[in-house]
PyMOL CGO cylinders between C-alpha atoms (Angstrom):
from pymol import cmd
from pymol.cgo import CYLINDER

trace = [
    CYLINDER, -90.27, 23.91, 24.73, -90.06, 20.28, 23.77, 0.3, 1, 1, 1, 1, 1, 1,
    CYLINDER, -90.06, 20.28, 23.77, -87.99, 21.12, 20.88, 0.3, 1, 1, 1, 1, 1, 1,
    CYLINDER, -87.99, 21.12, 20.88, -85.68, 23.22, 23.35, 0.3, 1, 1, 1, 1, 1, 1,
    CYLINDER, -85.68, 23.22, 23.35, -85.60, 20.63, 26.40, 0.3, 1, 1, 1, 1, 1, 1,
    CYLINDER, -85.60, 20.63, 26.40, -84.91, 17.28, 22.91, 0.3, 1, 1, 1, 1, 1, 1,
    CYLINDER, -84.91, 17.28, 22.91, -81.54, 20.13, 22.27, 0.3, 1, 1, 1, 1, 1, 1,
    CYLINDER, -81.54, 20.13, 22.27, -80.97, 20.46, 25.35, 0.3, 1, 1, 1, 1, 1, 1,
    CYLINDER, -80.97, 20.46, 25.35, -80.97, 16.48, 26.28, 0.3, 1, 1, 1, 1, 1, 1,
    CYLINDER, -80.97, 16.48, 26.28, -78.97, 15.28, 22.99, 0.3, 1, 1, 1, 1, 1, 1,
    CYLINDER, -78.97, 15.28, 22.99, -76.50, 19.46, 23.83, 0.3, 1, 1, 1, 1, 1, 1,
    CYLINDER, -76.50, 19.46, 23.83, -76.09, 17.45, 26.98, 0.3, 1, 1, 1, 1, 1, 1,
    CYLINDER, -76.09, 17.45, 26.98, -75.96, 13.29, 26.44, 0.3, 1, 1, 1, 1, 1, 1,
    CYLINDER, -75.96, 13.29, 26.44, -73.61, 13.78, 23.16, 0.3, 1, 1, 1, 1, 1, 1,
    CYLINDER, -73.61, 13.78, 23.16, -69.47, 14.35, 24.53, 0.3, 1, 1, 1, 1, 1, 1,
    CYLINDER, -69.47, 14.35, 24.53, -70.46, 10.92, 26.47, 0.3, 1, 1, 1, 1, 1, 1,
    CYLINDER, -70.46, 10.92, 26.47, -71.35, 9.64, 23.32, 0.3, 1, 1, 1, 1, 1, 1,
    CYLINDER, -71.35, 9.64, 23.32, -68.85, 11.17, 21.70, 0.3, 1, 1, 1, 1, 1, 1,
    CYLINDER, -68.85, 11.17, 21.70, -66.32, 8.75, 23.08, 0.3, 1, 1, 1, 1, 1, 1,
    CYLINDER, -66.32, 8.75, 23.08, -68.32, 5.87, 21.89, 0.3, 1, 1, 1, 1, 1, 1,
    CYLINDER, -68.32, 5.87, 21.89, -67.78, 4.94, 18.55, 0.3, 1, 1, 1, 1, 1, 1,
    CYLINDER, -67.78, 4.94, 18.55, -64.52, 7.29, 18.44, 0.3, 1, 1, 1, 1, 1, 1,
    CYLINDER, -64.52, 7.29, 18.44, -61.73, 4.26, 18.83, 0.3, 1, 1, 1, 1, 1, 1,
    CYLINDER, -61.73, 4.26, 18.83, -60.58, 5.76, 22.10, 0.3, 1, 1, 1, 1, 1, 1,
    CYLINDER, -60.58, 5.76, 22.10, -58.42, 3.42, 24.19, 0.3, 1, 1, 1, 1, 1, 1,
    CYLINDER, -58.42, 3.42, 24.19, -56.57, 3.08, 26.96, 0.3, 1, 1, 1, 1, 1, 1,
    CYLINDER, -56.57, 3.08, 26.96, -52.59, 2.90, 25.96, 0.3, 1, 1, 1, 1, 1, 1,
    CYLINDER, -52.59, 2.90, 25.96, -51.41, -0.42, 26.88, 0.3, 1, 1, 1, 1, 1, 1,
    CYLINDER, -51.41, -0.42, 26.88, -47.65, -1.51, 26.36, 0.3, 1, 1, 1, 1, 1, 1,
    CYLINDER, -47.65, -1.51, 26.36, -45.90, -2.69, 23.31, 0.3, 1, 1, 1, 1, 1, 1,
    CYLINDER, -45.90, -2.69, 23.31, -46.33, -5.86, 23.15, 0.3, 1, 1, 1, 1, 1, 1,
    CYLINDER, -46.33, -5.86, 23.15, -42.39, -7.20, 23.79, 0.3, 1, 1, 1, 1, 1, 1,
    CYLINDER, -42.39, -7.20, 23.79, -40.74, -10.19, 21.29, 0.3, 1, 1, 1, 1, 1, 1,
    CYLINDER, -40.74, -10.19, 21.29, -38.85, -11.90, 24.38, 0.3, 1, 1, 1, 1, 1, 1,
    CYLINDER, -38.85, -11.90, 24.38, -40.94, -14.84, 26.10, 0.3, 1, 1, 1, 1, 1, 1,
    CYLINDER, -40.94, -14.84, 26.10, -39.11, -14.85, 29.42, 0.3, 1, 1, 1, 1, 1, 1,
    CYLINDER, -39.11, -14.85, 29.42, -35.85, -12.19, 30.61, 0.3, 1, 1, 1, 1, 1, 1,
    CYLINDER, -35.85, -12.19, 30.61, -33.36, -12.86, 33.73, 0.3, 1, 1, 1, 1, 1, 1,
    CYLINDER, -33.36, -12.86, 33.73, -33.12, -9.40, 36.00, 0.3, 1, 1, 1, 1, 1, 1,
    CYLINDER, -33.12, -9.40, 36.00, -30.38, -8.68, 37.72, 0.3, 1, 1, 1, 1, 1, 1,
    CYLINDER, -30.38, -8.68, 37.72, -26.87, -6.48, 38.80, 0.3, 1, 1, 1, 1, 1, 1,
    CYLINDER, -26.87, -6.48, 38.80, -29.83, -4.66, 40.70, 0.3, 1, 1, 1, 1, 1, 1,
    CYLINDER, -29.83, -4.66, 40.70, -29.55, -4.36, 44.89, 0.3, 1, 1, 1, 1, 1, 1,
    CYLINDER, -29.55, -4.36, 44.89, -31.59, -6.39, 47.04, 0.3, 1, 1, 1, 1, 1, 1,
    CYLINDER, -31.59, -6.39, 47.04, -35.50, -4.76, 47.68, 0.3, 1, 1, 1, 1, 1, 1,
    CYLINDER, -35.50, -4.76, 47.68, -34.25, -2.97, 45.23, 0.3, 1, 1, 1, 1, 1, 1,
    CYLINDER, -34.25, -2.97, 45.23, -38.25, -0.39, 44.45, 0.3, 1, 1, 1, 1, 1, 1,
    CYLINDER, -38.25, -0.39, 44.45, -37.06, 0.03, 41.00, 0.3, 1, 1, 1, 1, 1, 1,
    CYLINDER, -37.06, 0.03, 41.00, -36.50, -3.37, 40.71, 0.3, 1, 1, 1, 1, 1, 1,
    CYLINDER, -36.50, -3.37, 40.71, -40.16, -4.91, 42.30, 0.3, 1, 1, 1, 1, 1, 1,
    CYLINDER, -40.16, -4.91, 42.30, -41.67, -3.07, 39.51, 0.3, 1, 1, 1, 1, 1, 1,
    CYLINDER, -41.67, -3.07, 39.51, -39.75, -3.96, 36.78, 0.3, 1, 1, 1, 1, 1, 1,
    CYLINDER, -39.75, -3.96, 36.78, -40.22, -7.37, 37.74, 0.3, 1, 1, 1, 1, 1, 1,
    CYLINDER, -40.22, -7.37, 37.74, -44.71, -5.84, 38.11, 0.3, 1, 1, 1, 1, 1, 1,
    CYLINDER, -44.71, -5.84, 38.11, -44.95, -4.65, 34.72, 0.3, 1, 1, 1, 1, 1, 1,
    CYLINDER, -44.95, -4.65, 34.72, -42.68, -7.87, 32.86, 0.3, 1, 1, 1, 1, 1, 1,
    CYLINDER, -42.68, -7.87, 32.86, -45.24, -10.18, 34.78, 0.3, 1, 1, 1, 1, 1, 1,
    CYLINDER, -45.24, -10.18, 34.78, -48.08, -8.24, 33.61, 0.3, 1, 1, 1, 1, 1, 1,
    CYLINDER, -48.08, -8.24, 33.61, -46.75, -7.89, 30.26, 0.3, 1, 1, 1, 1, 1, 1,
    CYLINDER, -46.75, -7.89, 30.26, -46.56, -11.93, 29.25, 0.3, 1, 1, 1, 1, 1, 1,
    CYLINDER, -46.56, -11.93, 29.25, -43.05, -12.38, 30.47, 0.3, 1, 1, 1, 1, 1, 1,
    CYLINDER, -43.05, -12.38, 30.47, -40.99, -15.39, 32.71, 0.3, 1, 1, 1, 1, 1, 1,
    CYLINDER, -40.99, -15.39, 32.71, -38.68, -14.67, 35.25, 0.3, 1, 1, 1, 1, 1, 1,
    CYLINDER, -38.68, -14.67, 35.25, -36.03, -16.38, 35.50, 0.3, 1, 1, 1, 1, 1, 1,
    CYLINDER, -36.03, -16.38, 35.50, -33.99, -16.70, 38.99, 0.3, 1, 1, 1, 1, 1, 1,
    CYLINDER, -33.99, -16.70, 38.99, -31.11, -17.79, 36.29, 0.3, 1, 1, 1, 1, 1, 1,
    CYLINDER, -31.11, -17.79, 36.29, -30.19, -16.10, 33.50, 0.3, 1, 1, 1, 1, 1, 1,
    CYLINDER, -30.19, -16.10, 33.50, -28.65, -19.09, 31.47, 0.3, 1, 1, 1, 1, 1, 1,
    CYLINDER, -28.65, -19.09, 31.47, -32.64, -20.55, 31.41, 0.3, 1, 1, 1, 1, 1, 1,
    CYLINDER, -32.64, -20.55, 31.41, -34.07, -16.77, 29.72, 0.3, 1, 1, 1, 1, 1, 1,
    CYLINDER, -34.07, -16.77, 29.72, -34.40, -16.10, 27.13, 0.3, 1, 1, 1, 1, 1, 1,
    CYLINDER, -34.40, -16.10, 27.13, -32.84, -12.15, 27.21, 0.3, 1, 1, 1, 1, 1, 1,
    CYLINDER, -32.84, -12.15, 27.21, -30.96, -10.47, 30.64, 0.3, 1, 1, 1, 1, 1, 1,
    CYLINDER, -30.96, -10.47, 30.64, -31.28, -7.69, 31.11, 0.3, 1, 1, 1, 1, 1, 1,
    CYLINDER, -31.28, -7.69, 31.11, -28.51, -5.79, 33.42, 0.3, 1, 1, 1, 1, 1, 1,
    CYLINDER, -28.51, -5.79, 33.42, -28.75, -2.56, 36.73, 0.3, 1, 1, 1, 1, 1, 1,
    CYLINDER, -28.75, -2.56, 36.73, -25.50, -1.21, 35.42, 0.3, 1, 1, 1, 1, 1, 1,
    CYLINDER, -25.50, -1.21, 35.42, -26.12, 1.18, 37.81, 0.3, 1, 1, 1, 1, 1, 1,
    CYLINDER, -26.12, 1.18, 37.81, -29.58, 1.62, 40.45, 0.3, 1, 1, 1, 1, 1, 1,
    CYLINDER, -29.58, 1.62, 40.45, -29.44, 4.46, 42.54, 0.3, 1, 1, 1, 1, 1, 1,
    CYLINDER, -29.44, 4.46, 42.54, -31.78, 7.06, 43.93, 0.3, 1, 1, 1, 1, 1, 1,
    CYLINDER, -31.78, 7.06, 43.93, -30.30, 9.69, 45.18, 0.3, 1, 1, 1, 1, 1, 1,
    CYLINDER, -30.30, 9.69, 45.18, -31.64, 13.31, 47.18, 0.3, 1, 1, 1, 1, 1, 1,
    CYLINDER, -31.64, 13.31, 47.18, -29.67, 16.88, 47.12, 0.3, 1, 1, 1, 1, 1, 1,
    CYLINDER, -29.67, 16.88, 47.12, -30.27, 20.20, 49.01, 0.3, 1, 1, 1, 1, 1, 1,
    CYLINDER, -30.27, 20.20, 49.01, -31.43, 22.69, 45.39, 0.3, 1, 1, 1, 1, 1, 1,
    CYLINDER, -31.43, 22.69, 45.39, -32.05, 25.69, 48.21, 0.3, 1, 1, 1, 1, 1, 1,
    CYLINDER, -32.05, 25.69, 48.21, -30.99, 26.62, 51.34, 0.3, 1, 1, 1, 1, 1, 1,
    CYLINDER, -30.99, 26.62, 51.34, -32.25, 29.61, 53.26, 0.3, 1, 1, 1, 1, 1, 1,
    CYLINDER, -32.25, 29.61, 53.26, -29.11, 31.97, 54.85, 0.3, 1, 1, 1, 1, 1, 1,
    CYLINDER, -29.11, 31.97, 54.85, -29.43, 30.23, 58.28, 0.3, 1, 1, 1, 1, 1, 1,
    CYLINDER, -29.43, 30.23, 58.28, -29.14, 27.05, 56.05, 0.3, 1, 1, 1, 1, 1, 1,
    CYLINDER, -29.14, 27.05, 56.05, -32.56, 25.92, 56.25, 0.3, 1, 1, 1, 1, 1, 1,
    CYLINDER, -32.56, 25.92, 56.25, -33.26, 23.36, 52.88, 0.3, 1, 1, 1, 1, 1, 1,
    CYLINDER, -33.26, 23.36, 52.88, -36.15, 25.00, 51.97, 0.3, 1, 1, 1, 1, 1, 1,
    CYLINDER, -36.15, 25.00, 51.97, -35.75, 22.86, 47.66, 0.3, 1, 1, 1, 1, 1, 1,
    CYLINDER, -35.75, 22.86, 47.66, -35.13, 19.11, 47.44, 0.3, 1, 1, 1, 1, 1, 1,
    CYLINDER, -35.13, 19.11, 47.44, -33.34, 17.34, 44.11, 0.3, 1, 1, 1, 1, 1, 1,
    CYLINDER, -33.34, 17.34, 44.11, -34.40, 13.94, 43.49, 0.3, 1, 1, 1, 1, 1, 1,
    CYLINDER, -34.40, 13.94, 43.49, -33.42, 11.86, 41.40, 0.3, 1, 1, 1, 1, 1, 1,
    CYLINDER, -33.42, 11.86, 41.40, -33.32, 8.23, 39.78, 0.3, 1, 1, 1, 1, 1, 1,
    CYLINDER, -33.32, 8.23, 39.78, -30.86, 6.83, 37.14, 0.3, 1, 1, 1, 1, 1, 1,
    CYLINDER, -30.86, 6.83, 37.14, -30.89, 3.62, 35.51, 0.3, 1, 1, 1, 1, 1, 1,
    CYLINDER, -30.89, 3.62, 35.51, -28.10, 2.04, 33.53, 0.3, 1, 1, 1, 1, 1, 1,
    CYLINDER, -28.10, 2.04, 33.53, -28.70, -1.20, 31.59, 0.3, 1, 1, 1, 1, 1, 1,
    CYLINDER, -28.70, -1.20, 31.59, -28.27, -3.38, 28.91, 0.3, 1, 1, 1, 1, 1, 1,
    CYLINDER, -28.27, -3.38, 28.91, -29.53, -6.22, 27.69, 0.3, 1, 1, 1, 1, 1, 1,
    CYLINDER, -29.53, -6.22, 27.69, -28.11, -8.83, 26.28, 0.3, 1, 1, 1, 1, 1, 1,
    CYLINDER, -28.11, -8.83, 26.28, -28.39, -12.54, 25.58, 0.3, 1, 1, 1, 1, 1, 1,
    CYLINDER, -28.39, -12.54, 25.58, -27.19, -14.73, 27.93, 0.3, 1, 1, 1, 1, 1, 1,
    CYLINDER, -27.19, -14.73, 27.93, -24.41, -16.36, 25.18, 0.3, 1, 1, 1, 1, 1, 1,
    CYLINDER, -24.41, -16.36, 25.18, -23.17, -11.88, 26.35, 0.3, 1, 1, 1, 1, 1, 1,
    CYLINDER, -23.17, -11.88, 26.35, -24.12, -11.11, 22.60, 0.3, 1, 1, 1, 1, 1, 1,
    CYLINDER, -24.12, -11.11, 22.60, -25.47, -7.59, 23.59, 0.3, 1, 1, 1, 1, 1, 1,
    CYLINDER, -25.47, -7.59, 23.59, -28.76, -6.31, 21.95, 0.3, 1, 1, 1, 1, 1, 1,
    CYLINDER, -28.76, -6.31, 21.95, -29.45, -2.77, 24.15, 0.3, 1, 1, 1, 1, 1, 1,
    CYLINDER, -29.45, -2.77, 24.15, -26.37, -1.70, 24.72, 0.3, 1, 1, 1, 1, 1, 1,
    CYLINDER, -26.37, -1.70, 24.72, -25.43, 0.50, 28.07, 0.3, 1, 1, 1, 1, 1, 1,
    CYLINDER, -25.43, 0.50, 28.07, -27.96, 2.90, 28.09, 0.3, 1, 1, 1, 1, 1, 1,
    CYLINDER, -27.96, 2.90, 28.09, -28.27, 5.94, 31.64, 0.3, 1, 1, 1, 1, 1, 1,
    CYLINDER, -28.27, 5.94, 31.64, -31.67, 6.84, 32.01, 0.3, 1, 1, 1, 1, 1, 1,
    CYLINDER, -31.67, 6.84, 32.01, -32.10, 9.27, 34.56, 0.3, 1, 1, 1, 1, 1, 1,
    CYLINDER, -32.10, 9.27, 34.56, -35.07, 11.05, 36.24, 0.3, 1, 1, 1, 1, 1, 1,
    CYLINDER, -35.07, 11.05, 36.24, -35.46, 14.46, 38.62, 0.3, 1, 1, 1, 1, 1, 1,
    CYLINDER, -35.46, 14.46, 38.62, -38.08, 15.97, 40.60, 0.3, 1, 1, 1, 1, 1, 1,
    CYLINDER, -38.08, 15.97, 40.60, -38.22, 19.72, 41.98, 0.3, 1, 1, 1, 1, 1, 1,
    CYLINDER, -38.22, 19.72, 41.98, -40.10, 19.04, 45.48, 0.3, 1, 1, 1, 1, 1, 1,
    CYLINDER, -40.10, 19.04, 45.48, -40.13, 21.76, 48.13, 0.3, 1, 1, 1, 1, 1, 1,
    CYLINDER, -40.13, 21.76, 48.13, -39.17, 20.32, 52.29, 0.3, 1, 1, 1, 1, 1, 1,
    CYLINDER, -39.17, 20.32, 52.29, -40.74, 22.98, 54.71, 0.3, 1, 1, 1, 1, 1, 1,
    CYLINDER, -40.74, 22.98, 54.71, -39.60, 21.48, 58.43, 0.3, 1, 1, 1, 1, 1, 1,
    CYLINDER, -39.60, 21.48, 58.43, -42.90, 22.05, 59.59, 0.3, 1, 1, 1, 1, 1, 1,
    CYLINDER, -42.90, 22.05, 59.59, -44.87, 19.52, 58.08, 0.3, 1, 1, 1, 1, 1, 1,
    CYLINDER, -44.87, 19.52, 58.08, -41.35, 17.07, 57.06, 0.3, 1, 1, 1, 1, 1, 1,
    CYLINDER, -41.35, 17.07, 57.06, -44.07, 13.80, 57.53, 0.3, 1, 1, 1, 1, 1, 1,
    CYLINDER, -44.07, 13.80, 57.53, -45.54, 15.34, 54.66, 0.3, 1, 1, 1, 1, 1, 1,
    CYLINDER, -45.54, 15.34, 54.66, -43.09, 15.75, 53.17, 0.3, 1, 1, 1, 1, 1, 1,
    CYLINDER, -43.09, 15.75, 53.17, -41.64, 12.42, 53.38, 0.3, 1, 1, 1, 1, 1, 1,
    CYLINDER, -41.64, 12.42, 53.38, -44.66, 11.03, 52.28, 0.3, 1, 1, 1, 1, 1, 1,
    CYLINDER, -44.66, 11.03, 52.28, -44.82, 13.13, 49.16, 0.3, 1, 1, 1, 1, 1, 1,
    CYLINDER, -44.82, 13.13, 49.16, -40.89, 12.04, 48.77, 0.3, 1, 1, 1, 1, 1, 1,
    CYLINDER, -40.89, 12.04, 48.77, -42.03, 8.57, 48.44, 0.3, 1, 1, 1, 1, 1, 1,
    CYLINDER, -42.03, 8.57, 48.44, -44.88, 9.02, 45.69, 0.3, 1, 1, 1, 1, 1, 1,
    CYLINDER, -44.88, 9.02, 45.69, -42.83, 11.15, 43.77, 0.3, 1, 1, 1, 1, 1, 1,
    CYLINDER, -42.83, 11.15, 43.77, -40.23, 8.66, 43.97, 0.3, 1, 1, 1, 1, 1, 1,
    CYLINDER, -40.23, 8.66, 43.97, -43.09, 5.81, 43.01, 0.3, 1, 1, 1, 1, 1, 1,
    CYLINDER, -43.09, 5.81, 43.01, -44.00, 8.25, 40.00, 0.3, 1, 1, 1, 1, 1, 1,
    CYLINDER, -44.00, 8.25, 40.00, -40.39, 8.23, 38.73, 0.3, 1, 1, 1, 1, 1, 1,
    CYLINDER, -40.39, 8.23, 38.73, -40.03, 4.32, 38.93, 0.3, 1, 1, 1, 1, 1, 1,
    CYLINDER, -40.03, 4.32, 38.93, -43.20, 3.16, 37.01, 0.3, 1, 1, 1, 1, 1, 1,
    CYLINDER, -43.20, 3.16, 37.01, -41.81, 6.02, 34.42, 0.3, 1, 1, 1, 1, 1, 1,
    CYLINDER, -41.81, 6.02, 34.42, -38.41, 4.54, 34.32, 0.3, 1, 1, 1, 1, 1, 1,
    CYLINDER, -38.41, 4.54, 34.32, -39.79, 0.91, 33.76, 0.3, 1, 1, 1, 1, 1, 1,
    CYLINDER, -39.79, 0.91, 33.76, -42.21, 1.82, 31.17, 0.3, 1, 1, 1, 1, 1, 1,
    CYLINDER, -42.21, 1.82, 31.17, -38.67, 3.50, 29.23, 0.3, 1, 1, 1, 1, 1, 1,
    CYLINDER, -38.67, 3.50, 29.23, -37.02, 0.50, 29.71, 0.3, 1, 1, 1, 1, 1, 1,
    CYLINDER, -37.02, 0.50, 29.71, -40.55, -1.82, 28.39, 0.3, 1, 1, 1, 1, 1, 1,
    CYLINDER, -40.55, -1.82, 28.39, -40.76, 0.51, 25.29, 0.3, 1, 1, 1, 1, 1, 1,
    CYLINDER, -40.76, 0.51, 25.29, -36.89, 0.00, 24.55, 0.3, 1, 1, 1, 1, 1, 1,
    CYLINDER, -36.89, 0.00, 24.55, -36.83, -3.49, 25.59, 0.3, 1, 1, 1, 1, 1, 1,
    CYLINDER, -36.83, -3.49, 25.59, -40.19, -3.53, 23.17, 0.3, 1, 1, 1, 1, 1, 1,
    CYLINDER, -40.19, -3.53, 23.17, -38.53, -2.44, 19.97, 0.3, 1, 1, 1, 1, 1, 1,
    CYLINDER, -38.53, -2.44, 19.97, -35.45, -4.92, 20.50, 0.3, 1, 1, 1, 1, 1, 1,
    CYLINDER, -35.45, -4.92, 20.50, -35.93, -7.88, 17.28, 0.3, 1, 1, 1, 1, 1, 1,
    CYLINDER, -35.93, -7.88, 17.28, -37.09, -10.74, 17.68, 0.3, 1, 1, 1, 1, 1, 1,
    CYLINDER, -37.09, -10.74, 17.68, -34.56, -13.60, 17.04, 0.3, 1, 1, 1, 1, 1, 1,
    CYLINDER, -34.56, -13.60, 17.04, -32.78, -13.26, 20.37, 0.3, 1, 1, 1, 1, 1, 1,
]
cmd.load_cgo(trace, "trace")
């Protein structure tokens, strides 16, 4: 009886204990090779620019307002959010929406040497829509846009991490 209890206790504790010594660690952003960066070309109040600034600050990169004072300049050539009707009923009621976040950017030195050629990033999400739950769908749309912004920022940071230092 005592052996069975010990085996049962070991079996229930094992999964948690197994993670302690396995080397599991949450994924972190790769260190960025630049010390300072200037963001240009984003529209005023852009949620994508806000998320980008926050992520760069969290990575330890100083943000500069003046591009001439920065080590590199990330220029947003296009920063757009799009919302289109993907499906509707025979009487014209919207049933499905397609949300898109599009960023076209390039990275250069203040002197103009191109480090990352103009690159397009596009994320698309489909969401169902019901006019009877319009407020809930509006909140869902805001959450989806926020998640897409975070995903695009992560993609940009991975590209920035791959830039050869010596800018």
